[in-house]
C-alpha positions in Angstrom: -18.2 21.2 -13.9 -15.5 18.6 -15.1 -12.4 19.5 -13.1 -9.4 17.5 -12.3 -9.5 18.7 -8.5 -11.3 15.5 -7.4 -8.9 13.3 -9.2 -5.9 15.1 -7.5 -7.5 14.9 -4.2 -8.0 11.1 -4.4 -4.4 10.6 -5.7 -3.0 12.6 -2.7 -5.2 10.5 -0.3 -3.8 7.3 -1.8 -0.1 8.4 -1.8 -0.3 9.5 1.7 -1.2 6.3 3.2 1.2 3.4 4.1 0.4 -0.1 3.1 1.3 -3.2 5.1 1.7 -6.6 3.6 0.7 -9.4 6.1 1.7 -13.0 5.9 -0.3 -14.7 8.5 0.7 -17.7 10.7 0.2 -20.8 8.8 0.9 -19.4 5.4 4.1 -20.3 3.6 5.0 -18.3 0.5 7.8 -19.0 -1.9 9.0 -16.3 -4.3 10.5 -12.9 -4.7 8.9 -9.7 -3.5 9.4 -6.0 -4.1 7.2 -3.5 -2.1 7.3 -0.1 -1.1 5.0 -0.9 2.0 5.8 -2.4 5.4 5.9 -6.2 5.9 4.4 -8.2 8.9 5.5 -11.9 8.6 4.1 -14.3 11.0 4.3 -17.3 8.4 7.1 -18.5 6.5 8.6 -16.9 3.3 11.3 -18.5 1.2 12.8 -16.1 -1.3 14.0 -12.6 -1.7 12.3 -9.6 -0.2 13.1 -6.1 -1.1 11.3 -3.0 0.4 11.7 0.4 1.4 9.4 -0.1 4.4 9.8 -1.6 7.6 9.9 -5.5 8.1 8.4 -7.0 11.2 8.8 -10.8 11.8 6.8 -12.1 14.6 7.5 -15.0 17.0 6.2 -17.7 14.6 7.6 -15.9 11.6 10.4 -17.2 9.4 12.3 -15.9 6.5 14.7 -18.0 4.5 16.4 -16.2 1.7 17.5 -12.4 1.1 16.1 -9.3 2.9 16.9 -6.0 1.6 15.3 -2.8 3.3 15.5 0.0 5.7 14.5 -1.2 9.1 13.7 -4.7 10.6 12.3 -5.9 13.8 12.7 -9.6 14.5 11.1 -11.9 17.2 11.1 -14.9 14.8 13.8 -16.5 12.6 15.9 -15.5 9.8 18.5 -17.6 7.6 20.3 -16.0 4.7 21.6 -12.4 3.7 20.4 -9.3 5.3 21.0 -5.9 4.2 19.4 -2.8 5.9 20.2 0.9 5.7 18.6 1.5 9.1 18.2 -0.5 12.2 18.1 -4.2 12.9 16.3 -4.9 16.1 16.3 -8.3 17.7 14.1 -9.3 20.6 15.1 -12.0 22.9 13.2 -14.7 20.9 14.8 -13.9 17.7 17.1 -16.4 15.9 19.4 -14.9 12.9 21.8 -16.9 10.9 23.8 -15.8 7.7 25.3 -12.6 6.6 24.2 -9.2 7.9 25.0 -5.7 6.8 23.1 -2.9 8.8 23.4 0.7 9.7 22.6 0.2 13.5 22.0 -2.9 15.7 20.0 -3.3 18.8 20.0 -6.8 20.4 18.1 -8.0 23.5 19.7 -10.4 25.8 18.7 -14.0 24.9 18.7 -13.4 21.1 20.6 -15.8 19.0 22.8 -13.8 16.3 25.1 -16.2 14.5 26.2 -14.3 11.5 28.9 -12.3 9.9 28.2 -9.0 10.6 29.3 -5.6 8.9 28.1 -2.2 10.1 27.4 0.1 7.2 29.9 2.8 6.9 32.7 0.8 8.1 36.3 1.5 6.6 38.1 -1.5 7.9 39.0 -4.2 5.3 39.2 -7.9 6.2 41.4 -10.4 4.5 40.5 -14.1 4.2 42.1 -14.9 7.6 40.0 -12.7 9.4 42.8 -10.2 10.4 42.7 -6.5 9.7 44.5 -5.7 6.5 47.0 -3.1 6.8 47.5 -0.6 3.7 51.0 0.1 2.9 51.9 3.6 3.5 53.3 5.3 0.4 56.2 7.6 0.9 56.5 10.7 -1.0 59.7 11.5 -3.1 60.7 14.8 -4.2 63.5 15.6 -6.7 
């Protein structure tokens, strides 16, 4: 009569759905965000965004600050630090400035990509002058 089965079913239904956070055109938000859901940004965000979901920035969208996540799809503008474990996709209308660390990068012709970029998994070290730094080889000595 009073079983927990109904509670378990409702809990599974909620956990199985993905949530999307939408910031509409004409909206400006200042602050820091943490989410497990996806983001759709058509307005302006100033602050830090951290999500395990996908971030989509529309043509009128703008982010100024830090974005940490899995995948991002840009048609709009970004200025700041961008760190993604997955793919950064830039459409022709995208304008990106700042520092970028990504796993994969896809850029359409016409996109503005004025950044310092590092591909995740890179083993090259750079010195301050921008030249590749050579590690000195150690010689093995035996007695």
